[in-house]
C-alpha positions in Angstrom: 108.2 28.3 117.2 105.2 29.9 115.1 102.8 29.1 111.9 102.2 30.1 109.3 98.4 29.7 107.7 97.4 29.7 104.3 93.7 29.3 102.3 93.6 28.5 98.7 90.5 28.0 97.0 89.6 24.8 99.1 92.4 24.1 101.0 93.3 24.9 104.5 97.8 24.5 105.3 99.8 24.7 108.2 103.8 25.1 108.2 105.1 25.3 111.7 109.1 26.8 111.9 111.8 26.8 114.7 114.5 29.2 115.2 117.9 27.2 115.7 120.8 28.5 118.1 122.3 30.3 115.8 119.2 32.5 114.5 118.0 30.6 111.3 114.6 29.5 111.2 113.6 26.0 109.4 110.6 24.3 108.8 109.8 21.6 111.7 106.6 20.2 110.5 103.9 21.5 107.6 99.7 19.5 107.2 97.0 20.6 104.9 93.5 19.9 104.5 91.4 19.7 101.8 87.5 20.1 101.8 86.6 17.4 99.1 83.0 17.7 100.3 80.3 18.7 96.8 79.2 22.7 96.5 75.5 22.4 96.9 73.4 24.4 94.1 71.4 28.0 96.0 67.8 27.1 97.0 65.2 28.7 94.9 62.2 30.5 95.7 63.2 31.9 98.9 61.0 33.7 101.0 60.4 35.1 104.3 56.6 35.5 105.5 55.3 37.4 108.9 53.2 34.8 111.0 49.9 36.3 112.3 51.5 35.9 115.9 54.8 37.9 114.8 57.2 35.9 113.7 59.1 35.1 110.6 58.7 32.2 108.7 61.4 31.5 106.1 61.2 29.3 103.5 62.7 27.9 100.0 63.1 24.9 98.0 65.9 22.7 97.7 68.2 22.8 94.6 66.7 21.2 91.4 69.7 19.6 90.2 73.1 19.1 92.2 74.1 18.6 95.8 71.4 18.6 98.6 71.0 21.1 100.9 72.4 19.5 104.3 71.0 22.4 106.4 70.4 25.9 107.0 71.4 28.9 109.1 69.3 31.9 109.8 70.7 35.1 111.4 69.5 38.0 112.0 71.0 41.3 113.7 68.8 43.1 115.3 68.0 40.4 117.8 70.6 39.1 117.6 69.4 35.5 116.7 69.7 32.7 114.9 68.2 29.5 113.8 69.6 26.3 111.8 67.3 23.5 110.3 68.7 19.7 108.8 67.3 19.1 105.6 64.0 21.0 106.2 62.9 23.3 103.9 61.8 26.3 107.0 63.0 27.7 109.5 61.0 30.5 112.0 62.4 32.9 113.4 61.3 34.8 116.5 61.3 38.0 119.1 64.0 36.8 121.6 66.1 39.5 123.8 70.0 39.2 122.3 70.5 37.4 125.7 68.6 34.1 124.7 71.3 33.5 122.0 72.0 29.5 122.8 
């Protein structure tokens, strides 16, 4: 048995196949997952500022139109650190060693 995976636009599809005793391949099962959430517009006025204590503060304004931003993820490869935020409009990155990744 093996599975084929297809990604197109907003749909992820799976098709599972089986091989018969005679050597032919038959479709065993198939299903798709379709994303229906509306993509939000881009944030506006994104800015990074260095704070007095050496942290980087990222700020932005929510999009003026369209769906609200549900959350954001910031990542810096130099320190291998990431931070997540919900509906707030800022996140602070602090210097941490790579072993501190949550």
